C-alpha positions as CSV (number, residue, x, y, z in Angstrom):
1,M,124.7,48.4,176.6
2,K,122.3,49.3,179.2
3,S,119.4,51.9,178.4
4,E,119.2,54.6,180.9
5,T,116.0,56.1,179.5
6,C,113.7,53.5,178.0
7,C,113.4,50.3,176.4
8,D,114.9,47.0,176.9
9,D,118.6,46.5,177.5
10,I,120.5,45.6,174.5
11,Y,123.4,43.1,174.4
12,Q,125.8,42.1,171.8
13,Y,127.8,38.9,171.7
14,E,131.1,38.5,169.7
15,F,132.6,35.2,169.0
16,I,136.2,35.4,168.0
17,I,137.2,32.4,165.8
18,P,141.0,32.1,165.6
19,P,142.6,32.0,162.1
20,L,144.3,28.7,160.6
21,F,147.7,28.9,159.2
22,T,149.7,26.6,156.7
23,I,153.3,27.3,155.5
24,M,154.3,26.1,152.0
25,G,157.2,26.6,149.8
26,R,160.0,25.1,147.7
27,V,163.9,24.4,148.1
28,M,165.8,26.1,145.1
29,N,169.3,26.5,143.9
30,I,170.3,30.2,144.3
31,K,172.3,30.1,141.0
32,D,169.7,29.2,138.6
33,S,166.4,28.9,140.7
34,A,166.0,25.1,139.8
35,E,164.1,23.1,142.3
36,I,166.2,20.9,144.6
37,E,165.0,17.4,145.1
38,G,165.6,15.5,148.5
39,A,166.6,18.5,150.6
40,A,166.1,18.0,154.5
41,I,163.8,20.9,155.8
42,D,163.3,21.7,159.3
43,L,160.8,24.2,160.9
44,L,162.0,26.1,163.9
45,A,160.4,28.2,166.4
46,S,160.9,29.5,169.8
47,A,160.7,26.0,171.2
48,G,163.3,24.7,168.7
49,K,162.9,22.2,165.8
50,I,159.0,21.5,165.6
51,D,158.6,19.8,162.2
52,S,160.5,18.3,159.3
53,A,159.9,17.6,155.6
54,S,161.8,16.7,152.6
55,S,161.7,18.6,149.3
56,V,160.1,17.1,146.0
57,S,160.6,18.6,142.6
58,G,157.4,19.9,141.3
59,K,155.6,19.9,144.8
60,L,155.3,22.4,147.5
61,F,156.5,21.3,151.0
62,E,153.8,21.9,153.6
63,F,153.6,22.6,157.4
64,Y,150.2,23.0,158.9
65,R,150.3,25.2,162.0
66,G,146.7,25.5,162.8
67,T,146.0,28.6,165.0
68,E,149.7,28.9,166.2
69,Y,151.0,32.4,166.4
70,E,154.7,32.2,166.2
71,N,157.8,33.5,164.3
72,Y,159.3,30.7,162.3
73,T,162.9,29.9,160.9
74,L,163.0,27.3,158.1
75,T,166.2,25.6,157.3
76,A,167.1,23.2,154.4
77,I,170.3,21.4,153.6
78,K,171.4,18.9,151.1
79,D,174.7,17.2,150.3
80,G,176.5,19.5,147.8
81,F,175.1,22.7,149.2
82,Y,175.5,25.1,152.2
83,Q,172.5,25.3,154.6
84,G,169.8,27.8,153.6
85,R,167.4,29.7,155.7
86,A,164.3,31.7,155.4
87,K,162.0,33.2,157.9
88,T,158.1,33.8,158.1
89,S,155.6,34.8,160.9
90,T,152.1,34.3,161.7
91,V,152.1,37.0,164.6
92,G,149.5,39.6,164.1
93,K,147.5,38.0,161.3
94,M,143.7,38.1,161.8
95,D,142.6,35.9,158.7
96,D,143.2,32.4,157.6
97,D,146.4,32.5,155.6
98,T,148.9,30.3,153.7
99,L,152.3,31.7,153.9
100,Y,154.6,30.9,150.9
101,V,158.3,30.6,151.7
102,D,161.1,29.6,149.2
103,I,164.5,28.4,150.6
104,F,167.6,29.0,148.6
105,L,170.7,27.0,148.7
106,E,174.2,27.8,147.4
107,P,176.3,25.0,145.9
108,I,179.5,24.2,147.9
109,P,182.6,25.2,145.9
110,I,184.8,22.4,146.3
111,K,188.6,23.3,146.3
112,K,188.0,27.1,146.4
113,E,190.3,28.8,148.9
114,I,188.5,31.4,151.2
115,E,190.6,33.8,153.2
116,I,189.5,34.0,156.8
117,K,189.9,37.6,157.9
118,N,191.0,38.8,161.2
119,I,193.0,35.8,162.4
120,Y,195.9,36.9,164.6
121,Y,198.9,35.2,166.3
122,E,201.3,36.1,168.8
123,L,204.7,37.4,167.1
124,D,206.7,34.6,166.0
125,K,204.4,32.1,167.6
126,A,201.3,29.9,166.9
127,D,199.3,31.0,169.7
128,L,195.9,32.7,168.7
129,R,195.2,36.0,170.0
130,P,191.8,36.8,171.5
131,E,190.9,39.2,168.7
132,S,190.7,36.0,166.4
133,F,187.9,34.3,168.3
134,P,184.9,36.3,166.7
135,A,186.2,35.2,163.1
136,L,186.8,31.5,164.4
137,D,183.3,31.4,165.8
138,S,181.9,32.3,162.4
139,L,183.9,29.5,160.9
140,Y,182.8,27.2,163.6
141,N,179.0,28.1,162.8
142,V,179.7,27.2,159.1
143,L,180.9,23.7,160.2
144,V,178.0,23.2,162.5
145,E,175.3,24.2,159.9
146,N,176.9,22.1,157.3
147,P,177.8,18.9,159.0
148,A,178.9,17.1,155.9
149,I,181.8,19.2,154.7
150,I,185.5,18.3,155.2
151,A,187.9,21.3,155.3
152,E,191.4,22.2,155.2
153,V,192.8,25.1,157.3
154,G,195.9,26.5,155.5
155,S,198.2,28.8,157.1
156,H,200.6,31.0,155.1
157,T,203.6,33.4,156.1
158,D,205.4,36.1,154.3
159,S,209.1,35.5,152.9
160,R,211.1,36.9,155.8
161,G,212.9,34.3,157.8
162,S,214.2,30.8,156.5
163,D,212.0,28.6,154.4
164,S,212.0,25.8,156.8
165,Y,211.2,28.0,159.8
166,N,208.4,29.5,158.1
167,L,207.1,26.2,156.9
168,D,207.1,24.8,160.6
169,L,205.5,28.0,162.0
170,S,202.7,27.9,159.5
171,Q,201.9,24.3,160.2
172,R,201.8,25.1,163.9
173,R,199.5,28.1,163.3
174,A,197.1,26.0,161.1
175,Q,197.1,23.4,163.8
176,S,196.2,26.1,166.3
177,V,193.0,26.8,164.4
178,V,192.0,23.1,164.0
179,D,192.6,22.6,167.9
180,F,190.3,25.7,168.4
181,L,187.5,24.2,166.4
182,L,188.0,20.6,167.8
183,G,187.8,22.0,171.2
184,K,184.3,23.3,170.3
185,G,183.1,19.9,169.3
186,I,183.9,19.5,165.6
187,D,184.9,16.0,164.5
188,S,188.6,15.7,163.8
189,A,187.8,13.6,160.8
190,R,186.4,16.8,159.0
191,L,189.5,18.9,159.4
192,V,193.0,19.0,158.1
193,A,195.8,21.5,159.1
194,T,198.3,22.3,156.5
195,G,201.3,24.9,156.5
196,Y,202.4,26.3,153.4
197,G,205.0,28.6,154.7
198,E,206.0,30.9,151.9
199,T,205.3,28.6,149.1
200,K,202.0,30.3,148.0
201,L,202.9,34.0,148.0
202,K,200.1,36.2,146.5
203,N,202.7,39.1,145.1
204,Q,206.2,39.6,144.3
205,C,207.7,39.7,147.8
206,K,209.8,36.5,147.6
207,N,213.2,36.0,149.2
208,G,215.6,39.0,148.4
209,V,212.9,41.3,147.2
210,K,212.3,44.6,149.2
211,C,208.6,45.1,150.2
212,S,206.6,47.2,152.6
213,E,205.0,45.9,155.5
214,E,201.5,46.2,153.9
215,E,202.9,44.1,151.0
216,H,204.1,41.3,153.4
217,Q,200.9,41.3,155.3
218,I,199.0,40.3,152.0
219,N,201.0,37.0,152.3
220,R,200.5,36.4,155.8
221,R,197.0,34.7,156.0
222,T,194.8,31.7,156.9
223,E,192.5,30.2,154.3
224,F,189.7,27.8,154.8
225,T,189.3,25.3,151.8
226,I,186.4,22.6,151.4
227,I,188.1,19.6,150.1
228,G,185.3,17.1,150.2
229,E,182.0,16.0,151.9
230,I,180.8,13.1,154.0
231,E,178.1,11.5,152.1
232,N,174.5,11.3,153.6
233,T,175.5,13.2,156.7
234,N,173.1,16.1,156.2
235,I,169.8,14.0,156.5
236,T,168.9,14.5,160.2
237,Y,165.4,13.1,160.3
238,N,163.9,9.8,159.2
239,Q,160.5,9.1,157.3
240,A,159.0,7.6,160.4
241,E,159.6,10.9,162.3
242,I,158.0,12.9,159.5
243,D,155.0,10.5,159.5
244,A,154.5,10.7,163.2
245,M,154.6,14.6,163.0
246,K,152.1,14.5,160.2
247,A,149.8,12.4,162.1
248,L,149.8,14.8,165.1
249,E,149.1,17.6,162.7
250,R,145.9,15.8,161.2
251,E,144.8,15.1,164.8
252,K,145.3,18.7,165.8
253,E,143.7,20.0,162.5
254,E,140.6,17.8,163.2
255,K,140.3,19.0,166.7
256,Q,140.4,22.5,165.6
257,R,138.0,22.0,162.7
258,Q,135.6,20.5,165.2
259,D,135.9,23.4,167.6
260,R,135.1,25.9,164.8
261,L,132.0,23.9,163.9
262,R,131.0,23.9,167.4
263,R,131.3,27.8,167.5
264,L,129.4,28.2,164.3
265,E,126.7,26.1,165.7
266,Q,126.4,28.3,168.6
267,L,126.3,31.3,166.3
268,Q,123.4,29.7,164.3
269,Q,121.4,28.8,167.4
270,L,121.8,32.4,168.7
271,D,120.5,33.6,165.2
272,E,117.3,31.3,165.5
273,D,116.7,32.9,168.8
274,G,116.5,36.3,167.3
275,E,119.8,37.8,168.5
276,V,122.0,39.9,166.3
277,I,125.5,38.5,166.1
278,E,128.3,40.9,164.7
279,D,131.2,38.9,163.4
280,D,134.2,40.6,161.8
281,R,135.4,37.3,160.2
282,T,132.9,37.4,157.3
283,E,131.3,34.1,158.0
284,S,127.7,34.0,156.4
285,N,124.9,32.5,158.5
286,D,123.4,31.6,155.2
287,S,126.2,29.3,154.1
288,G,125.7,26.8,156.9
289,N,129.4,26.0,156.6
290,E,132.9,27.4,157.5
291,G,132.7,29.9,154.5
292,D,136.2,31.6,154.5
293,T,138.2,28.8,156.3
294,K,141.3,27.5,154.4
295,E,139.4,24.2,154.0
296,D,137.4,25.8,151.3
297,T,139.5,28.2,149.6
298,N,140.7,25.9,147.0
299,K,137.4,24.0,146.3
300,A,135.5,24.5,143.2
301,T,132.8,27.1,143.4
302,D,129.8,27.9,141.1
303,T,131.2,28.8,137.7
304,P,130.8,32.2,136.8
305,A,130.7,33.7,133.2
306,A,134.2,34.1,131.5
307,A,134.0,37.9,132.0
308,E,133.2,37.4,135.7
309,L,136.6,35.4,136.3
310,D,138.9,37.6,138.6
311,S,142.2,38.3,136.5
312,K,144.0,39.7,139.8
313,L,147.0,37.9,140.7
314,T,148.5,38.1,144.3
315,K,152.2,37.4,144.9
316,K,152.9,34.5,147.3
317,G,156.7,34.3,147.8
318,N,158.0,33.4,144.4
319,L,154.4,32.2,143.3
320,Y,151.4,34.0,142.3
321,E,147.7,33.0,143.2
322,G,144.7,33.8,141.1
323,Q,141.5,32.4,139.8
324,A,141.1,29.7,137.2
325,R,138.4,27.7,135.4
326,V,138.9,24.2,134.2
327,N,136.9,22.7,131.3
328,G,134.4,25.7,131.3
329,A,132.8,24.1,134.5
330,E,134.8,24.2,137.7
331,T,136.5,27.4,139.1
332,T,139.3,27.3,141.8
333,S,142.1,29.2,142.9
334,Y,145.6,28.3,141.3
335,L,149.3,29.0,141.7
336,L,151.4,30.3,138.9
337,N,154.8,28.9,139.1
338,V,157.4,30.8,137.1
339,N,160.1,28.1,137.3
340,P,160.9,27.2,133.8
341,S,161.2,23.5,134.6
342,L,157.5,23.2,135.0
343,T,155.9,22.8,131.6
344,V,152.5,21.3,132.6
345,A,149.7,22.2,134.8
346,I,149.6,20.2,138.0
347,I,146.2,19.1,139.5
348,S,145.6,17.5,142.8
349,D,143.8,14.2,143.0
350,E,140.9,15.7,144.9
351,F,140.4,18.3,142.2
352,F,140.6,15.6,139.5
353,I,138.0,13.6,141.3
354,K,135.7,16.8,141.4
355,L,136.3,17.2,137.5
356,R,135.6,13.5,136.8
357,D,132.5,13.4,139.0
358,A,131.3,16.4,137.2
359,G,131.6,14.7,133.8
360,T,134.1,17.3,132.5
361,I,136.9,14.6,132.4
362,S,136.8,11.0,130.8
363,D,139.2,8.2,130.0
364,A,139.6,9.5,126.4
365,D,141.4,12.6,127.8
366,F,144.4,10.6,129.2
367,K,147.8,10.5,127.3
368,N,149.2,7.6,129.1
369,E,148.0,4.4,130.9
370,K,149.6,4.3,134.2
371,E,146.9,3.4,136.9
372,T,146.9,6.0,139.6
373,N,145.3,5.5,143.0
374,L,143.2,8.4,144.2
375,S,142.4,9.6,147.8
376,D,138.7,8.4,147.5
377,G,139.7,4.7,146.9
378,S,139.0,4.8,143.1
379,T,141.9,4.9,140.4
380,A,142.4,7.0,137.3
381,K,143.4,5.4,134.0
382,G,146.8,7.4,133.9
383,D,148.4,10.5,135.5
384,I,148.8,12.6,132.4
385,L,145.7,14.0,130.6
386,T,144.5,16.9,128.5
387,L,142.3,19.6,129.8
388,Q,140.0,20.6,127.0
389,S,140.1,24.2,128.2
390,L,141.8,26.2,131.1
391,Q,141.1,29.8,131.8
392,V,143.4,31.7,134.2
393,G,142.3,35.2,134.9
394,D,141.2,36.6,131.3
395,V,143.6,34.1,129.5
396,M,141.7,31.2,127.8
397,M,143.8,28.2,126.8
398,T,142.8,25.0,125.0
399,N,144.3,21.4,125.0
400,V,146.4,22.0,127.9
401,E,148.6,19.1,129.3
402,A,148.0,18.2,133.0
403,K,149.6,15.9,135.4
404,I,147.9,14.3,138.6
405,N,149.9,14.9,141.6
406,T,148.4,12.8,144.6
407,S,150.2,14.6,147.3
408,T,149.9,18.3,146.5
409,P,147.4,20.3,148.7
410,Q,146.8,22.9,146.1
411,N,144.1,22.2,143.6
412,L,145.9,23.6,140.6
413,V,149.4,24.7,139.8
414,V,150.2,26.1,136.3
415,G,153.7,26.4,134.9
416,L,154.6,29.7,133.3
417,K,155.6,27.7,130.3
418,V,152.0,26.6,129.7
419,I,151.0,30.4,129.5
420,E,153.8,31.2,127.1
421,K,152.9,28.2,124.8
422,N,149.5,29.9,124.3
423,G,151.3,33.2,123.1
424,C,151.2,35.0,126.5
425,T,154.0,36.5,128.6
426,F,154.1,37.3,132.3
427,D,155.1,40.8,133.5
428,A,156.4,40.5,137.0
429,K,156.2,44.2,137.8
430,K,152.8,44.7,136.7
431,V,151.7,41.3,138.0
432,S,149.7,40.6,134.9
433,F,149.6,38.6,131.6
434,K,150.2,40.1,128.2
435,C,148.8,38.3,125.2
436,K,149.3,38.7,121.5
């Protein structure tokens, strides 16, 4: 801003440091919310497939996206389940964020007949009418998205006409549907055409019974039945591909981290020269590090008094994020997992190392002897231990069973069952704990 009346010209510099994003989540059974092991997960964006992962029970899958602004679709598939989809987006976000996304899969019902609506044939012929194509395209999409399923296309007629004629007509009509799908690229080994004629009427309108046109229409139908699966068809990636993508992610993450450090150094240099720098990203010049970046959000901080621990929980997909203190010494963010299958607390090996180095955990705390390799090159006596105390918000617990997970990026994940064992319940509407 240039002064027109007096004094020196005043200048203001603003450095825009782009936020960093990570996508995390689980793959779950839509019937009972149980976690699904070994599902193939693909991350899709405008450029198509950009990453892959495999689901592991008790662990969140993770896609690091850096500073990328994009609308994402996540797909997951596993033998015995229909493909599941979920969406998330980083577009418009101004701060570092971890986006939590759960993908739900529906079990495939073997031998369950599903009527395909709006399939029309020429009168007394097997030729498909154009009005049928939208419904058949939907059926085609189901087969493409679920490449393991083997299906029967069954055609049925009403009782008018001879039994043999109706059986032949229905077989040709079923074959017409199969031919349509084969013409779009579906493998012939996955489709069976069966004509049932008038052998499976859905009402009383058999030979010799007078019925209305509407009643006969009920019996004229085409059905889609899943009769089996081709094993191991759904896995469309290999571990080498995932490892290569992860290596590229790490390289990209390190480059972005160095760029952020360089910008911060520039800010610090300007401060030393006496310039006032306004930065809306809340990065403090007193900290000398990256302050609010994702890299620091889960690290232990100076331990506040018990009354100072924030009890607020923030919903993250089907999880909840809050503050916790472990063994009265180390404070970190944690995720509350309400899945009833998780009955212990999960700690990352990095957080375990911090607890151990602070002297709050010793070999005497382990409940088993299973040598566990840690990320700093050292080993732990076991992987199951007892935390002397665990405070989540304003809930204090003692002698909490915990398990070390060497692959989770989250410092601490607490199962709801752990809270309930200590006499507390969780109110999902109020997003708070209620203790006896």
